[in-house]
VEXPA-703372 format. One record per residue (C-alpha): z, y, x; residue in three letters. Coordinates in Angstrom, 3 decimals, always signed. Layout:
! VEXPA-703372
+----------+----------+----------+------+
|        z |        y |        x | type |
+----------+----------+----------+------+
|        Z |        Y |        X |  ALA |
...
+----------+----------+----------+------+
! end
This chain:
! VEXPA-703372
+----------+----------+----------+------+
|        z |        y |        x | type |
+----------+----------+----------+------+
|   +0.000 |   +0.000 |   +0.000 |  UNK |
|   +0.851 |   +2.406 |   +2.827 |  UNK |
|   -2.453 |   +1.659 |   +4.524 |  UNK |
|   -4.382 |   +2.379 |   +1.321 |  UNK |
|   -2.454 |   +5.602 |   +0.765 |  UNK |
|   -3.155 |   +6.690 |   +4.338 |  UNK |
|   -6.854 |   +5.865 |   +3.932 |  UNK |
|   -7.042 |   +7.868 |   +0.697 |  UNK |
|   -5.277 |  +10.815 |   +2.312 |  UNK |
|   -7.753 |  +10.742 |   +5.209 |  UNK |
|  -10.664 |  +10.587 |   +2.732 |  UNK |
|   -9.360 |  +13.632 |   +0.850 |  UNK |
|   -8.888 |  +15.573 |   +4.053 |  UNK |
|  -12.554 |  +14.974 |   +4.833 |  UNK |
|  -14.201 |  +15.195 |   +1.402 |  UNK |
|  -11.642 |  +16.894 |   -0.827 |  UNK |
|  -10.473 |  +15.687 |   -4.244 |  UNK |
|  -13.742 |  +14.022 |   -5.233 |  UNK |
|  -12.949 |  +10.767 |   -6.993 |  UNK |
|  -13.650 |   +7.631 |   -4.959 |  UNK |
|  -17.053 |   +6.095 |   -5.563 |  UNK |
|  -17.000 |   +3.239 |   -8.077 |  UNK |
|  -19.378 |   +0.612 |   -6.721 |  UNK |
|  -19.904 |   -3.101 |   -6.246 |  UNK |
|  -22.412 |   -5.541 |   -4.773 |  UNK |
|  -23.950 |   -8.050 |   -7.199 |  UNK |
|  -26.751 |  -10.506 |   -6.419 |  UNK |
|  -28.404 |   -8.230 |   -3.907 |  UNK |
|  -27.922 |   -5.070 |   -5.992 |  UNK |
|  -25.686 |   -2.120 |   -5.295 |  UNK |
|  -24.071 |   -1.158 |   -8.601 |  UNK |
|  -22.647 |   +2.358 |   -8.959 |  UNK |
|  -20.677 |   +3.760 |  -11.902 |  UNK |
|  -20.874 |   +7.548 |  -12.222 |  UNK |
|  -19.530 |   +9.437 |  -15.198 |  UNK |
|  -20.330 |   +7.175 |  -18.149 |  UNK |
|  -23.452 |   +5.710 |  -16.511 |  UNK |
|  -23.919 |   +2.512 |  -14.514 |  UNK |
|  -26.832 |   +2.544 |  -12.061 |  UNK |
|  -28.111 |   -0.182 |   -9.746 |  UNK |
|  -30.728 |   -0.778 |   -7.086 |  UNK |
|  -31.529 |   -3.104 |   -4.201 |  UNK |
|  -32.540 |   -0.138 |   -2.024 |  UNK |
|  -29.155 |   +1.603 |   -1.718 |  UNK |
|  -27.762 |   +0.450 |   +1.611 |  UNK |
|  -26.047 |   +3.759 |   +2.371 |  UNK |
|  -24.505 |   +6.478 |   +0.247 |  UNK |
|  -27.290 |   +8.971 |   +1.164 |  UNK |
|  -29.780 |   +6.330 |   -0.052 |  UNK |
|  -28.067 |   +6.476 |   -3.423 |  UNK |
|  -27.947 |  +10.298 |   -3.471 |  UNK |
|  -31.662 |  +10.620 |   -2.652 |  UNK |
|  -32.470 |   +8.370 |   -5.620 |  UNK |
|  -29.820 |   +9.779 |   -7.953 |  UNK |
|  -31.138 |  +13.357 |   -7.810 |  UNK |
|  -34.558 |  +12.081 |   -8.970 |  UNK |
|  -32.924 |  +10.499 |  -12.014 |  UNK |
|  -30.998 |  +13.686 |  -12.853 |  UNK |
|  -34.021 |  +15.965 |  -12.576 |  UNK |
|  -36.378 |  +13.459 |  -14.286 |  UNK |
|  -39.115 |  +11.612 |  -12.327 |  UNK |
|  -41.783 |  +12.901 |  -14.730 |  UNK |
|  -40.865 |  +16.494 |  -13.848 |  UNK |
|  -40.765 |  +15.656 |  -10.132 |  UNK |
|  -44.171 |  +13.968 |  -10.142 |  UNK |
|  -45.672 |  +16.925 |  -12.013 |  UNK |
|  -44.354 |  +19.268 |   -9.320 |  UNK |
|  -45.659 |  +17.085 |   -6.494 |  UNK |
|  -49.123 |  +17.213 |   -8.057 |  UNK |
|  -49.199 |  +20.999 |   -7.605 |  UNK |
|  -50.384 |  +22.720 |   -4.402 |  UNK |
|  -47.444 |  +23.009 |   -2.003 |  UNK |
|  -46.975 |  +26.773 |   -2.368 |  UNK |
|  -46.762 |  +26.457 |   -6.153 |  UNK |
|  -44.118 |  +23.729 |   -6.146 |  UNK |
|  -40.515 |  +24.188 |   -7.194 |  UNK |
|  -38.155 |  +24.861 |   -4.229 |  UNK |
|  -36.435 |  +21.494 |   -4.743 |  UNK |
|  -39.728 |  +19.664 |   -4.348 |  UNK |
|  -40.519 |  +21.663 |   -1.230 |  UNK |
|  -37.234 |  +20.423 |   +0.217 |  UNK |
|  -38.185 |  +16.898 |   -0.819 |  UNK |
|  -41.530 |  +17.241 |   +0.949 |  UNK |
|  -39.810 |  +18.431 |   +4.130 |  UNK |
|  -37.373 |  +15.512 |   +3.982 |  UNK |
|  -40.133 |  +12.928 |   +3.474 |  UNK |
|  -42.202 |  +14.318 |   +6.356 |  UNK |
|  -39.126 |  +14.289 |   +8.579 |  UNK |
|  -38.307 |  +10.676 |   +7.665 |  UNK |
|  -41.784 |   +9.636 |   +8.774 |  UNK |
|  -40.895 |  +10.730 |  +12.317 |  UNK |
|  -37.841 |   +8.442 |  +12.496 |  UNK |
|  -37.496 |   +4.873 |  +13.673 |  UNK |
|  -35.053 |   +2.384 |  +12.189 |  UNK |
|  -32.414 |   +0.724 |  +14.332 |  UNK |
|  -31.951 |   -3.042 |  +14.761 |  UNK |
|  -30.010 |   -3.160 |  +11.470 |  UNK |
|  -32.834 |   -1.450 |   +9.610 |  UNK |
|  -30.844 |   +1.755 |   +9.132 |  UNK |
|  -31.823 |   +5.234 |  +10.301 |  UNK |
|  -29.440 |   +7.325 |  +12.375 |  UNK |
|  -30.389 |  +10.983 |  +12.747 |  UNK |
|  -29.319 |  +14.598 |  +12.618 |  UNK |
|  -30.961 |  +16.003 |   +9.452 |  UNK |
|  -33.403 |  +18.858 |   +9.506 |  UNK |
|  -32.928 |  +21.821 |   +7.172 |  UNK |
|  -34.815 |  +20.470 |   +4.111 |  UNK |
|  -33.082 |  +17.077 |   +4.343 |  UNK |
|  -29.625 |  +18.615 |   +4.547 |  UNK |
|  -30.295 |  +21.057 |   +1.688 |  UNK |
|  -31.754 |  +18.303 |   -0.525 |  UNK |
|  -28.885 |  +15.860 |   +0.035 |  UNK |
|  -26.225 |  +18.555 |   -0.421 |  UNK |
|  -27.747 |  +19.473 |   -3.763 |  UNK |
|  -27.730 |  +15.792 |   -4.712 |  UNK |
|  -24.081 |  +15.468 |   -3.646 |  UNK |
|  -22.986 |  +18.452 |   -5.733 |  UNK |
|  -24.800 |  +16.985 |   -8.743 |  UNK |
|  -23.088 |  +13.654 |   -8.107 |  UNK |
|  -19.663 |  +15.259 |   -7.670 |  UNK |
|  -19.855 |  +17.116 |  -10.968 |  UNK |
|  -21.274 |  +14.144 |  -12.865 |  UNK |
|  -18.587 |  +11.869 |  -11.413 |  UNK |
|  -16.000 |  +14.250 |  -12.885 |  UNK |
|  -17.810 |  +14.617 |  -16.234 |  UNK |
|  -18.467 |  +18.287 |  -15.453 |  UNK |
|  -22.270 |  +18.413 |  -15.153 |  UNK |
|  -23.842 |  +20.224 |  -18.103 |  UNK |
|  -27.393 |  +19.722 |  -19.310 |  UNK |
|  -27.845 |  +23.509 |  -19.464 |  UNK |
|  -27.277 |  +23.783 |  -15.707 |  UNK |
|  -29.827 |  +21.056 |  -14.991 |  UNK |
|  -32.331 |  +22.849 |  -17.214 |  UNK |
|  -31.795 |  +26.121 |  -15.324 |  UNK |
|  -31.999 |  +24.290 |  -12.007 |  UNK |
|  -35.532 |  +23.137 |  -12.845 |  UNK |
|  -36.754 |  +26.647 |  -13.701 |  UNK |
|  -38.044 |  +28.547 |  -10.675 |  UNK |
|  -36.714 |  +31.936 |  -11.742 |  UNK |
|  -33.229 |  +30.569 |  -12.462 |  UNK |
|  -32.973 |  +27.918 |   -9.759 |  UNK |
|  -31.211 |  +29.990 |   -7.090 |  UNK |
|  -28.423 |  +31.182 |   -9.374 |  UNK |
|  -27.949 |  +27.713 |  -10.858 |  UNK |
|  -27.795 |  +26.160 |   -7.374 |  UNK |
|  -25.013 |  +28.521 |   -6.313 |  UNK |
|  -23.110 |  +27.896 |   -9.539 |  UNK |
|  -23.263 |  +24.175 |   -8.736 |  UNK |
|  -21.820 |  +24.930 |   -5.299 |  UNK |
|  -18.970 |  +26.975 |   -6.819 |  UNK |
|  -18.177 |  +24.365 |   -9.475 |  UNK |
|  -18.295 |  +21.425 |   -7.032 |  UNK |
|  -16.090 |  +23.385 |   -4.612 |  UNK |
|  -13.489 |  +23.789 |   -7.353 |  UNK |
|  -13.619 |  +20.033 |   -7.992 |  UNK |
|  -13.165 |  +19.374 |   -4.268 |  UNK |
|  -10.153 |  +21.718 |   -4.378 |  UNK |
|   -8.529 |  +19.619 |   -7.103 |  UNK |
|   -9.444 |  +21.656 |  -10.202 |  UNK |
|  -10.599 |  +20.675 |  -13.669 |  UNK |
|  -13.372 |  +22.851 |  -15.113 |  UNK |
|  -13.887 |  +24.583 |  -18.450 |  UNK |
|  -17.281 |  +26.266 |  -18.810 |  UNK |
|  -17.593 |  +29.501 |  -20.752 |  UNK |
|  -20.033 |  +29.617 |  -23.676 |  UNK |
|  -23.176 |  +31.181 |  -22.190 |  UNK |
|  -24.656 |  +31.475 |  -25.689 |  UNK |
|  -22.062 |  +34.080 |  -26.697 |  UNK |
|  -23.804 |  +37.471 |  -26.289 |  UNK |
|  -20.885 |  +39.496 |  -27.629 |  UNK |
|  -18.928 |  +39.657 |  -24.392 |  UNK |
|  -19.227 |  +39.290 |  -20.647 |  UNK |
|  -17.304 |  +36.488 |  -19.043 |  UNK |
|  -17.046 |  +34.573 |  -15.763 |  UNK |
|  -18.873 |  +31.304 |  -15.151 |  UNK |
|  -15.882 |  +29.088 |  -15.805 |  UNK |
|  -12.119 |  +28.710 |  -16.038 |  UNK |
|  -10.590 |  +26.159 |  -13.677 |  UNK |
|   -7.142 |  +24.547 |  -13.743 |  UNK |
|   -5.529 |  +23.207 |  -10.584 |  UNK |
|   -4.347 |  +19.710 |  -11.468 |  UNK |
|   -1.442 |  +19.616 |   -9.021 |  UNK |
|   +0.115 |  +22.966 |   -9.980 |  UNK |
|   -1.362 |  +23.958 |  -13.337 |  UNK |
|   -2.683 |  +27.210 |  -11.824 |  UNK |
|   -5.567 |  +28.610 |  -13.907 |  UNK |
|   -8.251 |  +30.807 |  -12.370 |  UNK |
|  -11.435 |  +32.542 |  -13.466 |  UNK |
|  -14.501 |  +31.758 |  -11.336 |  UNK |
|  -17.710 |  +33.755 |  -10.894 |  UNK |
|  -20.754 |  +32.961 |   -8.713 |  UNK |
|  -23.399 |  +35.393 |   -7.440 |  UNK |
|  -26.374 |  +34.755 |   -5.141 |  UNK |
|  -28.400 |  +37.304 |   -3.135 |  UNK |
|  -32.134 |  +37.099 |   -3.812 |  UNK |
|  -34.521 |  +37.764 |   -0.926 |  UNK |
|  -38.327 |  +38.057 |   -0.952 |  UNK |
|  -40.142 |  +34.843 |   -0.124 |  UNK |
|  -36.969 |  +32.712 |   -0.146 |  UNK |
|  -35.947 |  +30.051 |   -2.691 |  UNK |
|  -39.171 |  +30.539 |   -4.629 |  UNK |
|  -38.888 |  +34.316 |   -4.934 |  UNK |
|  -42.139 |  +36.321 |   -4.764 |  UNK |
|  -43.080 |  +38.211 |   -1.617 |  UNK |
|  -42.875 |  +37.477 |   +2.100 |  UNK |
|  -39.651 |  +36.744 |   +4.013 |  UNK |
|  -38.126 |  +39.794 |   +5.660 |  UNK |
|  -37.659 |  +39.995 |   +9.437 |  UNK |
|  -34.098 |  +39.265 |  +10.477 |  UNK |
|  -33.884 |  +42.445 |  +12.541 |  UNK |
|  -32.728 |  +45.279 |  +10.333 |  UNK |
|  -31.987 |  +43.006 |   +7.367 |  UNK |
|  -29.084 |  +44.137 |   +5.204 |  UNK |
|  -26.637 |  +41.846 |   +3.448 |  UNK |
|  -26.993 |  +43.825 |   +0.230 |  UNK |
|  -24.128 |  +42.295 |   -1.741 |  UNK |
|  -22.499 |  +45.503 |   -3.033 |  UNK |
|  -24.226 |  +45.316 |   -6.438 |  UNK |
|  -23.484 |  +41.596 |   -6.836 |  UNK |
|  -19.817 |  +42.070 |   -6.059 |  UNK |
|  -19.551 |  +45.100 |   -8.345 |  UNK |
|  -21.150 |  +43.196 |  -11.203 |  UNK |
|  -18.690 |  +40.352 |  -10.720 |  UNK |
|  -15.715 |  +42.737 |  -10.629 |  UNK |
|  -16.889 |  +44.469 |  -13.803 |  UNK |
|  -16.421 |  +41.282 |  -15.807 |  UNK |
|  -13.167 |  +41.135 |  -17.809 |  UNK |
|  -10.889 |  +38.296 |  -16.693 |  UNK |
|   -7.433 |  +37.170 |  -17.790 |  UNK |
|   -6.555 |  +34.929 |  -14.855 |  UNK |
|   -6.451 |  +35.196 |  -11.059 |  UNK |
|  -10.040 |  +35.778 |  -10.027 |  UNK |
|  -12.126 |  +33.842 |   -7.478 |  UNK |
|  -15.656 |  +35.062 |   -6.701 |  UNK |
|  -18.314 |  +33.094 |   -4.811 |  UNK |
|  -21.022 |  +35.163 |   -3.105 |  UNK |
|  -24.081 |  +33.474 |   -1.557 |  UNK |
|  -25.371 |  +35.694 |   +1.280 |  UNK |
|  -28.696 |  +33.820 |   +1.618 |  UNK |
|  -29.182 |  +35.000 |   +5.197 |  UNK |
|  -31.492 |  +33.230 |   +7.673 |  UNK |
|  -29.985 |  +31.087 |  +10.450 |  UNK |
|  -28.271 |  +33.007 |  +13.237 |  UNK |
|  -26.397 |  +32.195 |  +16.415 |  UNK |
|  -22.632 |  +32.555 |  +16.547 |  UNK |
|  -20.092 |  +33.254 |  +13.850 |  UNK |
|  -20.683 |  +35.462 |  +10.834 |  UNK |
|  -17.596 |  +37.451 |  +11.787 |  UNK |
|  -19.356 |  +38.514 |  +14.993 |  UNK |
|  -22.676 |  +39.588 |  +13.468 |  UNK |
|  -23.723 |  +43.141 |  +12.530 |  UNK |
|  -23.721 |  +41.937 |   +8.903 |  UNK |
|  -19.985 |  +41.390 |   +8.681 |  UNK |
|  -18.942 |  +45.088 |   +8.758 |  UNK |
|  -21.266 |  +45.687 |   +5.778 |  UNK |
|  -19.516 |  +42.885 |   +3.899 |  UNK |
|  -16.088 |  +44.265 |   +4.745 |  UNK |
|  -17.089 |  +47.799 |   +3.779 |  UNK |
|  -18.395 |  +46.640 |   +0.381 |  UNK |
|  -15.151 |  +44.812 |   -0.373 |  UNK |
|  -13.016 |  +47.723 |   +0.819 |  UNK |
|  -14.999 |  +50.334 |   -1.116 |  UNK |
|  -14.929 |  +48.420 |   -4.387 |  UNK |
|  -11.279 |  +47.598 |   -3.860 |  UNK |
|  -10.416 |  +51.269 |   -3.335 |  UNK |
|  -12.319 |  +52.260 |   -6.469 |  UNK |
|  -10.357 |  +49.697 |   -8.455 |  UNK |
|   -7.049 |  +51.376 |   -7.642 |  UNK |
|   -3.876 |  +50.242 |   -5.959 |  UNK |
|   -4.248 |  +46.588 |   -6.901 |  UNK |
|   -7.085 |  +44.375 |   -5.669 |  UNK |
|   -9.395 |  +43.287 |   -8.521 |  UNK |
|   -9.787 |  +39.813 |   -7.020 |  UNK |
|   -7.631 |  +37.094 |   -5.518 |  UNK |
|  -10.297 |  +35.505 |   -3.326 |  UNK |
|  -13.930 |  +36.175 |   -2.450 |  UNK |
|  -15.740 |  +33.250 |   -0.808 |  UNK |
|  -18.806 |  +34.377 |   +1.159 |  UNK |
|  -21.078 |  +31.458 |   +1.981 |  UNK |
|  -24.270 |  +31.195 |   +3.974 |  UNK |
|  -26.150 |  +27.900 |   +3.892 |  UNK |
|  -29.484 |  +28.709 |   +5.589 |  UNK |
|  -31.072 |  +25.246 |   +5.581 |  UNK |
|  -33.791 |  +26.280 |   +3.121 |  UNK |
|  -34.955 |  +29.022 |   +5.511 |  UNK |
|  -36.130 |  +26.347 |   +7.999 |  UNK |
|  -39.050 |  +24.058 |   +7.115 |  UNK |
|  -39.588 |  +22.462 |  +10.532 |  UNK |
|  -38.006 |  +19.299 |  +11.942 |  UNK |
|  -35.413 |  +21.087 |  +14.071 |  UNK |
|  -31.786 |  +20.067 |  +13.423 |  UNK |
|  -30.289 |  +21.878 |  +10.453 |  UNK |
|  -28.447 |  +25.032 |  +11.412 |  UNK |
|  -25.525 |  +24.248 |   +9.115 |  UNK |
|  -23.587 |  +26.847 |   +7.152 |  UNK |
|  -20.620 |  +29.149 |   +7.359 |  UNK |
|  -17.815 |  +30.117 |   +5.008 |  UNK |
|  -15.796 |  +33.329 |   +5.249 |  UNK |
|  -13.177 |  +34.179 |   +2.632 |  UNK |
|  -11.333 |  +37.406 |   +1.919 |  UNK |
|   -7.977 |  +37.342 |   +0.154 |  UNK |
|   -6.705 |  +40.095 |   -2.133 |  UNK |
|   -3.499 |  +41.349 |   -0.523 |  UNK |
|   -2.174 |  +42.887 |   -3.738 |  UNK |
|   -4.143 |  +41.175 |   -6.526 |  UNK |
|   -4.137 |  +42.567 |  -10.021 |  UNK |
|   -3.272 |  +39.128 |  -11.374 |  UNK |
|   -1.070 |  +37.358 |   -8.823 |  UNK |
|   -1.275 |  +33.579 |   -8.675 |  UNK |
|   +1.891 |  +31.669 |   -9.491 |  UNK |
|   +0.765 |  +29.095 |   -6.931 |  UNK |
|   -1.025 |  +30.810 |   -4.030 |  UNK |
|   -1.637 |  +27.428 |   -2.434 |  UNK |
|   -4.055 |  +26.650 |   -5.253 |  UNK |
|   -6.106 |  +29.724 |   -4.277 |  UNK |
|   -6.073 |  +28.732 |   -0.599 |  UNK |
|   -7.316 |  +25.274 |   -1.625 |  UNK |
|  -10.567 |  +26.893 |   -2.796 |  UNK |
|  -11.360 |  +28.196 |   +0.693 |  UNK |
|  -10.425 |  +24.868 |   +2.281 |  UNK |
|  -12.695 |  +23.022 |   -0.144 |  UNK |
|  -15.588 |  +25.440 |   +0.441 |  UNK |
|  -15.244 |  +24.774 |   +4.156 |  UNK |
|  -15.815 |  +21.055 |   +3.469 |  UNK |
|  -19.281 |  +21.743 |   +2.059 |  UNK |
|  -21.834 |  +19.962 |   +4.209 |  UNK |
|  -19.772 |  +16.796 |   +4.653 |  UNK |
|  -21.341 |  +13.854 |   +2.843 |  UNK |
|  -20.140 |  +10.235 |   +3.055 |  UNK |
|  -22.469 |   +8.070 |   +5.137 |  UNK |
|  -21.360 |   +4.799 |   +3.548 |  UNK |
|  -20.018 |   +3.661 |   +0.178 |  UNK |
|  -16.843 |   +2.534 |   +1.924 |  UNK |
|  -16.345 |   +6.036 |   +3.279 |  UNK |
|  -16.940 |   +7.483 |   -0.191 |  UNK |
|  -14.426 |   +5.129 |   -1.739 |  UNK |
+----------+----------+----------+------+
! end
């Protein structure tokens, strides 16, 4: 019992509070239970094998095949990632056991991380059909992808999710309300993503990195203008290209700090937020076979929040969970 408890604690330290995978081997098939579905295949030797197949089922193979039939530049961003992953896999050679060991390129990492967030939410019965629908629409994909990241991060932090009714036009509201299972702490969660020309299916040509601004003042202001009744956590996707070093050391970071400080000062003595999680996952900016650049997470805490948390540790858990993004189990045993 102690060994199992220690193994589960080590798994949570690595992957967060995602439920263990429910799986079994039966007559050459790998059988996986997820949410209220039971899936099986003879091709799933590793957990990434399962993820790469699972995302196709979620998005619908008919939709995927229709996108593949289009010229590359007209395809949905997800299918461009899929193309980059398939081309990269063709350059690899299997080991003696028939398995592939490699450092993923940008498209492969971005594709599998999307699949893992979809899996995480479905495994916790928190994946809504409306989000999947938005994910498949080019003009709504980027925002929906970041909302998935925010929601899956809350799950990894040990929260249960309650989605707001997006069909209610009478009031503005955050994306969701989350309750920390260990403490009962309730928080409001909002997610915003920075659009950039020529990136994630947006029209135009990508901007040169030199002279590029972060440009998150309007996003943050819009998030802070929403009425909330609970401690407030905001996720901001910077959508910057890959860069060397830490975000804290780049010319972009002072702009981020100035935006937070300015909006905080305008709000008065008390900070209008409890936590702002700034994320940059630049894998989709790279389409070659170079190793994925990986991402960075920087969080800012409200020193004197307008709505103090009864359990500050539940707020800190959000940052810790966001920092786990990018870690995917390699095997079913590791996932479970």
